[in-house]
MISERO-648795 format. One line per field, with one value per residue (C-alpha): z, y, x. Coordinates in steps of 0.2 Angstrom, whole numbers, plus 2048, in hexadecimal, padded with zeros to 3 digits. Last residue first. Example, Ala and Ser with C-alpha at 12.3 -4.5 7.8 and 13.67 -1.06 7.14 Angstrom:
REM MISERO-648795
up: 824; 827;
north: 7FB; 7EA;
east: 844; 83E;
***
This chain:
REM MISERO-648795
up: 793; 78A; 77F; 78E; 797; 78A; 786; 797; 799; 788; 78F; 7A0; 796; 797; 79E; 7B2; 7B4; 7A6; 7AA; 7BB; 7B9; 7B2; 7C0; 7CD; 7C3; 7C2; 7D6; 7E3; 7EE; 7FC; 805; 7F7; 7EA; 7ED; 7F2; 7E2; 7D9; 7E5; 7E1; 7CE; 7D0; 7D6; 7CA; 7BD; 7C3; 7CB; 7BE; 7CB; 7C1; 7BF; 7D3; 7D3; 7C7; 7D2; 7E1; 7DF; 7D3; 7D6; 7E9; 7EB; 7E4; 7EC; 7FB; 7F5; 7F2; 801; 80C; 811; 823; 828; 81D; 824; 827; 816; 80C; 814; 812; 800; 7FE; 803; 7F9; 7E9; 7EA; 7EA; 7DA; 7D6; 7E7; 7ED; 7E1; 7D2; 7CE; 7CB; 7BB; 7BC; 7C3; 7CA; 7D5; 7D4; 7E4; 7E7; 7D9; 7DA; 7E3; 7F6; 801; 812; 81E; 82E; 83C; 84B; 843; 842; 835; 829; 832; 82F; 81C; 817; 823; 81A; 808; 80D; 811; 805; 7FC; 80C; 81E; 82C; 838; 834; 830; 842; 845; 857; 854; 843; 847; 854; 849; 83D; 82B; 81B; 80E; 7FB; 7FA; 7FE; 7EC; 7ED; 7DD; 7E7; 7E8; 7D7; 7DA; 7E0; 7E8; 7F3; 7F1; 7F8; 804; 80B; 810; 81A; 81C; 80F; 800; 7FA; 7E9; 7D8; 7CA; 7D4; 7CC; 7BD; 7AF; 7A5; 798; 793; 79C; 7AB; 7B6; 7C1; 7C8; 7D8; 7DF; 7F1; 801; 814; 826; 835; 846; 853; 849; 842; 830; 82D; 833; 828; 817; 81B; 81E; 80D; 805; 80D; 80D; 7FB; 7F4; 7ED; 7E5; 7ED; 7E6; 7E4; 7E5; 7F6; 7FB; 804; 813; 81E; 82E; 839; 84B; 847; 854; 849; 852; 853; 842; 83B; 841; 83E; 82C; 82E; 835; 824; 81A; 81F; 830; 828; 839; 842; 83C; 835; 83A; 82E; 834; 827; 82D; 832; 81F; 819; 80E; 80A; 818; 810; 800; 80C; 817; 807; 7FF; 80F; 810; 81E; 82B; 828; 823; 821; 827; 821; 82C; 824; 82F; 82C; 830; 81E; 815; 803; 802; 7FB; 80A; 805; 7F2; 7F7; 7FF; 7F2; 7E4; 7F1; 7F4; 7E1; 7E1; 7F0; 7EF; 7FC; 806; 809; 815; 813; 824; 81F; 831; 832; 841; 844; 855; 84F; 84A; 852; 848; 84A; 836; 82D; 83E; 83F; 847; 84E; 84E;
north: 7ED; 7DC; 7E2; 7E9; 7D7; 7CF; 7D8; 7D8; 7C5; 7C4; 7CE; 7C4; 7B6; 7A9; 797; 79A; 7A8; 7A4; 791; 795; 7A1; 792; 786; 793; 796; 785; 784; 777; 786; 78C; 77C; 770; 77B; 787; 77E; 771; 781; 784; 774; 775; 784; 77C; 770; 77C; 781; 792; 7A0; 7AC; 7B4; 7A5; 7A2; 7B5; 7B1; 7A2; 7AA; 7B7; 7B4; 7A1; 7A1; 7AF; 7A9; 798; 7A1; 7AF; 7A0; 796; 7A8; 7B0; 7B8; 7A5; 7A1; 7AE; 7A2; 79B; 7AB; 7B3; 7A2; 7A3; 7B5; 7B4; 7A4; 7AC; 7B8; 7CB; 7D3; 7DB; 7E0; 7E6; 7F3; 7F6; 807; 818; 810; 817; 812; 825; 81F; 830; 833; 837; 82E; 830; 822; 826; 818; 814; 804; 801; 7F5; 7F1; 7DE; 7DD; 7D1; 7E2; 7E8; 7D9; 7D5; 7E7; 7E6; 7D8; 7DE; 7EE; 7E6; 7D9; 7DA; 7DB; 7D7; 7DB; 7E4; 7DF; 7F0; 7F5; 7F0; 7FA; 809; 80A; 807; 816; 821; 820; 81D; 825; 818; 81F; 81E; 80B; 807; 7FD; 7F2; 7E3; 7E4; 7DC; 7D3; 7C1; 7C6; 7D6; 7D4; 7C0; 7C7; 7D5; 7C9; 7D5; 7E5; 7EE; 7F6; 7F4; 7FE; 7F8; 7FB; 800; 80B; 81A; 819; 821; 819; 814; 81B; 819; 822; 81A; 825; 820; 81B; 81D; 814; 818; 812; 811; 80A; 817; 818; 826; 821; 832; 839; 82E; 834; 848; 840; 838; 848; 855; 84A; 848; 857; 85E; 84E; 842; 83D; 82D; 82B; 82C; 821; 82B; 823; 82F; 82E; 833; 83C; 846; 847; 838; 832; 821; 820; 827; 818; 80D; 812; 80E; 7FE; 7F9; 802; 7F8; 7FD; 806; 80B; 81B; 820; 832; 83A; 84A; 856; 861; 86B; 87A; 87D; 883; 874; 876; 86B; 85D; 85E; 85E; 84E; 844; 849; 842; 831; 82B; 823; 81B; 819; 82B; 82D; 83D; 843; 84F; 859; 85E; 86C; 870; 866; 86E; 864; 86D; 866; 854; 857; 861; 852; 847; 851; 853; 840; 83C; 848; 840; 82E; 826; 81C; 824; 823; 82E; 831; 83D; 844; 84A; 853; 861; 868; 879; 880; 884; 88C; 883; 880; 873; 866; 859; 848; 83A; 828;
east: 7CE; 7CD; 7DC; 7E4; 7E4; 7E8; 7FA; 7FD; 7FB; 809; 813; 812; 816; 807; 809; 80C; 800; 7F4; 7F2; 7F3; 7E4; 7D9; 7DF; 7D8; 7C7; 7C3; 7C1; 7C6; 7C9; 7D5; 7E4; 7E2; 7DF; 7EC; 7F9; 7F6; 7FB; 80A; 810; 80B; 816; 825; 823; 825; 837; 83B; 83D; 83D; 82F; 827; 825; 81F; 80F; 80D; 80E; 805; 7F7; 7F6; 7FA; 7F0; 7E0; 7DF; 7DF; 7D3; 7C7; 7CA; 7C6; 7D6; 7DC; 7DC; 7EA; 7F6; 806; 803; 802; 810; 81B; 815; 817; 82A; 82C; 827; 837; 836; 83A; 82B; 826; 836; 837; 846; 848; 83C; 837; 824; 815; 810; 804; 7F8; 7EB; 7DB; 7D2; 7BF; 7B3; 7B7; 7B6; 7B2; 7B6; 7B4; 7C0; 7B7; 7B5; 7C8; 7CC; 7CA; 7DB; 7E4; 7DE; 7E2; 7F4; 7FA; 7F4; 7FE; 810; 80F; 820; 829; 827; 833; 826; 815; 80A; 801; 7F0; 7EC; 7F8; 7F2; 7DE; 7E1; 7E8; 7D9; 7E0; 7DF; 7E7; 7E8; 7FA; 7FA; 7F1; 7E1; 7E6; 7E7; 7D4; 7D4; 7C2; 7CA; 7DA; 7D5; 7C3; 7C3; 7CE; 7C1; 7B5; 7AC; 7B5; 7A7; 7A4; 7B6; 7B9; 7B8; 7C1; 7D1; 7D7; 7D8; 7E4; 7F1; 7FD; 80D; 819; 810; 803; 7F7; 7EA; 7E1; 7D0; 7CC; 7CF; 7C7; 7CE; 7C3; 7C9; 7C1; 7AE; 7A3; 7A3; 79D; 7AF; 7B9; 7AF; 7B3; 7C5; 7C7; 7C0; 7CB; 7DA; 7DA; 7D5; 7E6; 7EA; 7F6; 806; 811; 825; 826; 819; 80A; 800; 7F1; 7F0; 7E1; 7E2; 7F1; 800; 80B; 818; 812; 80B; 81A; 824; 817; 81B; 82F; 828; 820; 82B; 83D; 847; 855; 860; 860; 850; 84E; 83E; 839; 829; 822; 814; 81E; 822; 834; 839; 84B; 84D; 845; 853; 861; 85A; 857; 868; 872; 86A; 876; 86B; 85C; 849; 846; 835; 82D; 81E; 812; 805; 7F5; 7E6; 7E9; 7DC; 7DC; 7EB; 7FD; 808; 805; 809; 818; 81F; 81B; 824; 833; 832; 836; 844; 84B; 84A; 857; 84B; 83A; 82A; 81D; 80F; 802; 7FB; 7EA; 7E3; 7F1; 7F6; 7F3; 805; 814; 824; 833; 835; 83F; 83C; 845; 844; 852; 850;
***
């Protein structure tokens, strides 16, 4: 690992560290970095973790940003999104860490407003979330519909109340919490949900919310996303290994809305999809709701489901 500093001028010790992980997307990264540097709260630093050697265009672009708050860390080898975030957290000088994906951006008052909420929580192990604006080529909307009010029964919020729409670029976390409960190294597709379940399972963790949208999720065609093309087996094995973090109903919903949906996307057989449904019912909740969702995710094509959701909305 090597670090590049764009400006040797010393600044006051930052209170907040923005952590941006990136892999060969210099144009998008530039927008994300600038949105972090333009925050109304100025006592902060921005760490960009370049996940692997040989990304010359990324490093050249970052070298053009003459701001002493910018620090660049280049991993010697690719370690994946989860561990790259951990690298940023371990090297952060701030007491608070704000995550930002390299294809997203923050609104100017994001850090200022989340820091104010975090301070009121009066705890060492704290994180704050907010709403965000999702932009696609076809529409723009604010998500999630409901924000969490407690760390209790967090799996129900994530999987039964569409809390999966929480977005990583809204996460504002105490460094103490991220060092105590880091992202799971090597995990793919569900890094954020895995961290949220483990963090909220700790009784010392406190959560705060900002009702308004503070970041922009650019859900555009910017390349293939692992979270979209990953295998159903990976999701299934993760769910089985972490079943203790789920309520029975949340486990059933996860199996049906995530594993079944991904199995169909992977063109897995209907027999496999039925196996996933039986796993949901036998190890989760014997409720009719997962069965209804199974019918939707297994039998109704994604474009039709999207049209139905749009019509209902």
